[in-house]
N, C-alpha and C positions, 0 to 999 in steps of 0.2 A: 786109595787102597795102591798095592803095588801087586803087578803081575811076577813071578819069580820062575823064569823059564831056566829049567836046568834039567838034564836025562840022568845025571848021578844023584841017586837017591839021596847018600849022606852028605853031599854039597848041598844039595836042596834044602836039606833039614839044615844044615848049617845057617843058610843062607834067611831061611824064613827065619829063624832065630833073631839073626840079627836085623832084620825089618820090623820084627814086632818089637824086640827093645829100642829100636829106634822111635817107635811109636806110632807104625803104620799097621794095617789090618794088608795082610799078605794072601795072594791066592797062589798056588801051585800048577803048574804045566811041567810035565816030562817031555815035550817034544814042541816045535813049533806049530805043528798042526793045533794040538791040543789048544794051544795056547790062542790062535785065532778062534778057536770054538770059544772058547774062555771070553773073550775081547766080546765077541759078539752078543754074549748074555751079562756082561757087567759094564754098563757105560760109566761106571764110577770110576774106573781103573785109571789112574793119574799117570803110571810109570810101568813101563815093562823091563824088568832086569833079568837079563837072559845072557845064558852061556854061548858065545860064537859057534860053536861046536856042538850042535845038536843033531841027531838022527832025525831025518823026516822027511818028507815030500818036498819039502822048500827048507832053506838053511837060514841060518839067523839073521842074514845081511837080506836077503829076501822079505822075511819076518817083518825087519825093521824098514823096510820100503813100504810092505803094506799097510803097517800102523802109521805112517807118514800121510799117505795116500788117503787112508778111509778114517783114521782117527788122527789126526794133524793137532790136537790139545795134547795127546797123549807124549810124553818122554819117553825116549827110550835108552838104555844103557847098555851095553854092548861087553859083556868080559870074556876073558879068557885065562886058563890055567898059565 
């Protein structure tokens, strides 16, 4: 399962389509805060694919650090336009 974090709707939908076409099941988050909530409910997530610039109480680098500390088996991919 791949968690896609992207605040821009059209980019998020395009990324979700790519994840599905690659054979993975996507979940979506519009902010880093939402991503953390989803991570807490879905232990089957293997990858977090997120935009580096998302509005939230924490930025994507902080999200990546939180993931590494709390879910060390999850891989994080940070992207930027």
